[in-house]
N, C-alpha and C positions, 0 to 999 in steps of 0.2 A: 443560219449564227440568232441563236437564244440569247438573250438579256436578262438578267433578274429569274423572276419565275416563269416566265412564257416560255412556251417549247419553242423547236424549231419550226420556221415558217407561219408565226404566229401572225407576223403584221401583215402578211400575204393572206390569206384568211379571212383576217380585219377586214381589208379591202375588197376581197371580193363577196364579203358578204353585207356591206357598206352598197354594191354595187348591186348586189341580188334586191337588197331592200328597196333601192331607186327603182331598179325593173321592173318589180313586183308593183309599186306605189305608180306608177305610170302606166302599167296594164292594168289597173284597176279603173285608172280616170282616163282611159284611152279617149271617151269624148262621147257627144251625142249618139242618143237610141234612139229608137221609137218613131215616131211621125213629126215629122218638123209644125213645128207652130206658124199660123200666119200671121201671128201679131208678135213684137219682142216681149218678155216676161219681164225683162226689167223697165223698158220706156213706152211700153203698150205701142211703140211706132207698127206701122207695116214693114215684115219682112220681105224684100225682092224675090220674085216666082224663081229667079236665075238662081240665087243663093241657096232657096230649099232645097232646088236641084244638084246643084252642089256639093251640100254639103247634111245625108239625110240624117235627119232627127235634130236640123239645127233649132236654137230655144232662144237666141239673143241675134240683134243685128247688127252690121259690121260697125257702126259707131259703138256700141257698149261691150263689141268683143274686143275692139282696139282699146279701151279706154281699161278692161279689163288684165288683157294682154301687156299694157304698159306699167301696171300696179305693182309695186314691190312684192314678193313673195317671204315671209319673215318665217324662216324656219330654226328652231333650235340648233345652238350651236356646238351641241356638246356630244359627247361621245358615248353613246347609249349603252355599250358594250362594256363599261367599266374599266379599261383597261389603266395597268398601274400609274402609265405615265399620265392620265386625266385627274387620277387622284392627287398627283403628288401638285398640281398647280395650283 
């Protein structure tokens, strides 16, 4: 069902496009690559051998990783595709 100037299926297309954008973002930020660091790049503490073996390319220690993971990620809460509904608000 179309509403206003939108064509049939426009809402589903926007949802699908948003999902694809997020998947692409996740793939580009998949994780560490290259050789593992022996010391954390943030706090300079030694990274245990077991962590370097478990996660190839690791650059930060467990404590710094936990702090980074627990920090809130701020993202823009706007509709980048500019739907009519977002312009009316």
